[in-house]
Structure formats: C-alpha cells, structure tokens
C-alpha positions, 0 to 999 in steps of 0.5 A, spaced: 672 809 462 668 806 459 669 802 452 664 797 448 668 791 451 669 792 458 671 797 464 677 800 464 679 800 472 684 807 474 692 804 472 690 797 472 688 792 466 681 793 462 675 789 466 671 785 462 664 786 462 661 779 459 659 776 466 655 781 471 649 781 475 644 782 470 648 777 465 648 771 470 643 765 469 636 768 473 637 761 477 644 762 479 642 769 482 635 766 485 638 760 489 639 761 495 643 757 501 642 758 508 649 756 511 652 761 507 648 767 508 650 773 512 651 770 519 656 766 516 660 771 512 660 775 519 663 769 522 669 769 518 670 777 518 669 776 526 675 771 525 679 775 522 678 781 526 680 776 532 686 773 530 690 779 528 687 782 535 690 776 538 696 778 535 695 784 537 695 783 544 703 779 543 705 785 542 704 786 533 702 791 531 694 790 528 693 795 524 685 797 525 681 801 530 676 797 532 674 796 539 676 790 541 671 784 540 667 782 547 669 774 546 676 770 545 674 765 540 668 763 535 664 757 537 660 754 530 654 751 532 651 752 525 654 747 520 654 740 521 661 739 522 663 734 526 671 734 527 670 741 526 669 741 533 671 736 537 669 730 535 674 724 534 675 720 527 673 712 528 681 709 528 679 703 524 675 706 518 681 711 519 686 706 519 683 702 512 684 708 508 691 709 511 692 703 507 689 704 501 693 710 500 699 708 501 699 701 501 706 700 503 704 702 510 701 694 511 709 691 511 710 696 517 710 690 523 705 690 528 703 697 525 696 696 524 691 689 527 690 684 523 683 686 521 684 692 518 690 689 514 685 684 512 680 689 509 685 694 505 688 688 502 681 685 500 679 691 497 686 693 494 685 686 491 678 688 488 680 695 485 683 696 478 690 695 478 689 696 486 690 703 485 686 708 489 688 713 485 685 710 479 677 712 475 673 707 479 666 706 473 661 712 474 657 708 480 663 707 484 667 701 485 663 693 484 666 692 491 665 697 495 657 697 493 657 690 495 659 692 501 654 698 501 648 692 498 650 688 503 648 692 508 641 694 505 639 688 505 640 687 512 638 694 514 631 693 511 630 685 510 629 685 503 635 683 498 638 688 494 642 689 487 649 693 487 646 696 480 642 700 484 647 703 488 650 709 486 657 711 490 658 719 490 661 724 492 656 725 499 650 725 500 649 732 496 652 730 490 647 724 490 640 729 491 643 734 485 644 728 480 636 726 482 633 732 482 637 733 475 633 725 473 627 729 475 626 736 473 625 737 466 622 745 465 619 750 470 613 748 471 615 742 475 615 742 482 618 739 489 614 738 495 619 740 501 618 740 508 618 746 511 623 748 515 627 744 510 635 743 508 636 749 504 639 744 499 634 742 497 630 749 495 637 752 491 639 745 488 631 745 485 631 753 482 638 752 481 635 746 475 630 751 474 624 747 477 620 750 482 620 749 490 614 747 493 613 747 501 609 743 505 608 746 513 611 741 519 607 741 525 611 744 530 606 744 536 606 735 534 614 734 534 615 737 527 610 731 524 608 731 517 599 733 517 596 729 510 592 735 509 597 739 509 601 736 503 594 736 499 594 743 501 601 745 498 598 739 492 593 743 490 595 750 491 601 749 487 598 745 481 591 751 481 597 755 479 598 750 472 605 747 475 606 739 476 608 736 481 614 730 480 617 729 488 616 729 495 623 730 499 622 726 507 628 728 511 628 723 517 631 724 522 629 732 521 633 737 519 633 742 522 628 740 526 631 733 529 624 730 529 624 722 528 618 720 524 613 714 526 611 709 522 604 711 521 606 718 518 611 715 514 605 710 511 601 716 510 607 720 506 607 713 501 600 713 501 600 720 498 606 719 493 602 713 491 596 718 490 599 723 487 604 719 483 610 722 486 617 720 487 620 719 494 626 722 495 628 720 502 634 723 506 636 719 511 643 721 512 642 723 520 639 714 521 644 713 526 643 720 530 638 717 535 637 720 542 630 718 545 629 711 548 624 708 545 625 712 538 627 708 532 629 709 525 626 706 519 627 706 512 622 709 507 625 703 502 624 697 507 616 700 510 615 702 502 618 694 500 613 691 506 607 696 503 609 693 497 608 700 494 610 701 486 612 709 488 620 710 486 624 711 492 631 714 492 634 713 499 640 717 500 646 716 506 652 719 508 658 718 512 659 725 514 654 724 519 652 719 525 657 717 528 662 717 524 662 725 522 668 724 515 664 731 513 671 732 509 672 726 505 666 727 502 662 719 501 655 718 500 651 713 496 644 713 493 640 706 492 634 707 487 627 702 489 622 700 484 625 704 478 625 702 471 632 700 468 632 704 462 631 710 467 636 707 471 640 707 464 640 715 464 642 716 472 648 713 470 650 716 464 648 723 468 653 720 474 657 719 468 658 726 466 663 727 472 667 722 471 666 718 478 666 719 485 672 721 489 674 713 491 677 714 497 669 717 499 667 710 496 671 706 500 670 710 507 662 708 505 663 701 504 668 700 509 662 705 514 657 700 512 662 694 515 663 694 522 669 689 524 668 682 525 666 680 532 672 677 533 677 681 530 681 685 534 680 691 533 672 691 536 672 692 542 676 698 541 671 701 534 664 699 540 668 704 545 668 709 540 662 709 538 659 708 544 662 714 547 660 717 541 653 716 542 653 717 549 655 724 548 650 726 543 644 723 547 647 727 553 647 733 549 641 732 546 638 732 552 641 738 555 641 743 549 632 741 550 632 742 557 636 749 557 632 752 552 625 750 554 628 754 560 628 760 557 622 765 557 621 766 549 624 760 548 621 753 546 624 747 543 621 741 540 625 734 543 631 733 539 629 726 539 635 724 533 638 728 527 644 733 531 640 740 531 635 744 535 630 749 532 627 752 537 622 757 536 623 764 539 620 770 541 624 776 538 622 785 541 625 791 544 631 793 540 632 787 534 625 788 532 626 794 531 632 793 528 629 788 523 623 793 521 628 799 520 633 794 515 628 790 512 630 784 514 628 778 517 628 778 525 631 772 527 636 774 521 638 781 526 638 776 532 643 771 530 647 776 527 647 780 533 649 774 538 654 772 534 657 780 534 656 779 542 657 773 544 661 770 538 656 764 538 654 761 530 647 760 528 643 760 523 637 764 523 630 760 521 629 764 515 634 761 512 630 754 513 623 756 511 618 757 517 611 759 518 609 766 517 610 771 523 614 765 527 622 766 529 627 760 529 634 759 529 638 753 529 644 750 533 648 744 533 649 741 539 656 737 536 661 741 541 664 739 546 660 739 553 663 744 555 663 748 550 656 747 549 655 748 556 658 755 555 654 756 548 647 755 553 650 760 557 651 765 552 644 765 548 641 765 555 644 771 557 643 774 550 636 772 549 635 776 556 638 782 555 636 782 547 630 787 548 633 791 551 640 794 546 647 793 546 650 789 553 657 787 554 
C-alpha cells in the first residue's frame, strides 16, 4: 500500500521513500568502480555457496539445490591486496607499531630488539601525551612528517618541507582531497590515462567533474604519446570543457609499465604548456621487476627541469614490499604549491580531523629502514629481498605463460603488481555478451570465475580502446597458487569459445 509518505510493507513497518535511486545525487549513481563490479559480487556469492557446499560434505544440511561448484576455493586475483593472498608483513615495522599501540610491551625483557624499542620510544616521546589514540594535527604528527620529508629529500635530491607533506588514510584519501581542491564544477576535466585505476574516474564524477581519457600506447609498452595528450585536450576544449590536471600512474596500474625519463619530460612539458596540475600516482615505486628499469619520481624530474608546474606526489604503504593495505597509511607531497592554496588543502584535511595515527606511524617507519648497525637490519633486508625476488619471478612467470596462449598478448610487467593482457574473445562468450548487451570481457571474467574460481577484473572497468578486450590479474598469490591460476586460465581460454566445460 502506498501513502503520501512511503510504502507500507506486508506485515511490516512503513518504509519511507526519502531515498530512492531517482532521488539520489546523479554524481553518486553515475560514478562506477570496477573493483566492486559484477565479478566481485559474483565471487562473494560463490564464496558463500562454496562454504555451504563444503559444510554439507561434512554431513551438514546446506539447504541449497545448486549444483556443486567445479572448484574447491576462490582465488582472488582481482585486487592488489598482498596480505590477503599470503604476503607476510615486515616484522620490524609491525613490532614498532605493537609498541606504539601498547607501550607496556616495551617493558617485557628481550621481547623486541633494541632498534625497535628505540624507534618506538622516539615516536611516543614526540606524540601529545604519548598517545596513539589521540587526534593529531590535520596534516599528521610532526614527527612522522619529518620522517617522510627526510625520505623525500634523499629520494628526490632536493630539500623537503614538512609543511608540504600531508599524511592520509592511504593514497586514495589523498587523491580525493587533491581532486576536491582542483575541481570547481561540471565544466572542469581531469586527463586520465586509459586504461586507468578507476578511483580517478569515479572520484572525478563523484565530485562533479569530467574524466577526460587519453589512450596509452599498448604496442609501445603502454607508453604515453604526446600527440594523444594533445588530441584528448583539444577535443575536450572543443566541447567547452576546461582542463585542470593530468593524472600519471607510474609504475602503471593496471598496465605495469615503468615510464622512461623522456616520456616523463614530455608529460611535464605538456603540463606546462597547458597550465595543468600534475597528479603523480607513484604507489608502486618499490615494485620494479625488470633489470635496467628504474623508478624516478615526477617531483625529482620536475625539480631538475626547473618547472613551475604544481606536482602532487602520492605514495602508500598498501603496496611495495610492505603490503599493509588494511592499516590505511599514505601521503601526498605538494610541490610548487602557493602557500595560500596549501592552506586550503589543510582546511579540507581538517574536516576529517586527521588520518589514523597508527597509519601515520607506519608510513613514517616504512620510509625509514632500521639503522644499518641495528639488530633488526639483517632480518629486515632478508624480508625485503625475499618479497622482491618472489614478485620478480612471478612477474616473469605470468608474462611468459600468458604470451604462450593463442589469442592472448601481454606487455612486459616491468613494475607494479598486475598483468593486463589483451584477449581475443569469440564463440559462445562473444554471442552471450551480444545477447546480454554486456562487455565481452565482463562475460569472459564472469565465466572464468564460475568455472575455475579465479577472480579477475574485466578491462572494460579500466577503459580500453574500442574493439579491444582485456582483463586485469594480480601477480600476488603464492607461486604454487599462481601456477595453478595460470593453468586454469590456459584451460578456460582454450575452451571458452565452445561453451560449458568441466
């Protein structure tokens, strides 16, 4: 029964209809995020079904009539979430965090090494009342920003002010904050790489701006072409838009490239000519897998070039060899930003009071290795070398195995933690995609999931050139598990055109 104020459910309370899909803000309903799309939702559904199926095999009633699933586990290869698929945390930093959260642990004899205790004591002595449970300043505790500033000064070979460092709940919060600073209204556009990390398009739409895609050159290893930048800018301006910034992801997500210095210089020159702010997403800077490839920050190169372009540099503890995605720590550094504009960014940060203090501390510790002569240094170096070596082997394995398949091609995985292969889709899955008016790579990834338990993300969620299809997969699972994933992909791809298989 409908009323003027809502809808009355059968035998239940009246449901107010203040919030309905048609009455929600268009910015909310229009923004999309590939990582939480239909494949992820189906994976969660199948995980629940698998748990009930396995419980039933132990003699419990499942209450389900569904056919048994043709796999015994879900393998998440969709999200860059290292510790969810077996990567171990770095003990030195975790032990420092333990002492910060519960200082009484520092009184336990021989529980932690002296260098752990020294760092924790120093951090606690600089916090207000020595409490990690208290608010910090909006930009983060000074002691933690000092550590980040020292790291950036060394990395970029130029002095760094703590006033230009903002500690945030992961890089995502920093990106949102900067986009809030930049976007003024619906006429404003942000140049985004295609393929791109969909946070950027989603957040741009959510904040009322327009994503403006520029295509990366797949055949050139996902390089940036200045002619393509100029094309995208000119077409957007022809429609009456105003470009405000360009996003560059290096190393690439989802594409795995490491930009050359020449490509970076071209981007900086383009930004200068077009009066654009540079948003440099550099959260994978510690994930370099190919000999001869080196990471250089946009801030460092901009300083060497003497440019006046504003550069926002983002980093995070979620990736690299830390993999602390759940503890939410990151930062943004602001280069060439006017002080009165920086004050406005600080105002935006203050609306959320502060980022979580444990995340701040972990960022500071992560960019500051234990001292060379410290008791923890040997095990720290071993942890780092093992994780780096594993990722290098897995990057090579994935690239080789995917390129060995007929109808799949994958550019080199020079950096980051993903492969983004191009796939030829035909037969049954293509017909199904046409009949459902759904991107073919989405159907491909759904069918792959339903038949193998492997979770990937369709390339259509990241953007791609019309007429091409891709999927993104991480290289994070343990090597044995990853080999099994590649076996499943090989079998699935070889048979996908014909339809159902077991």
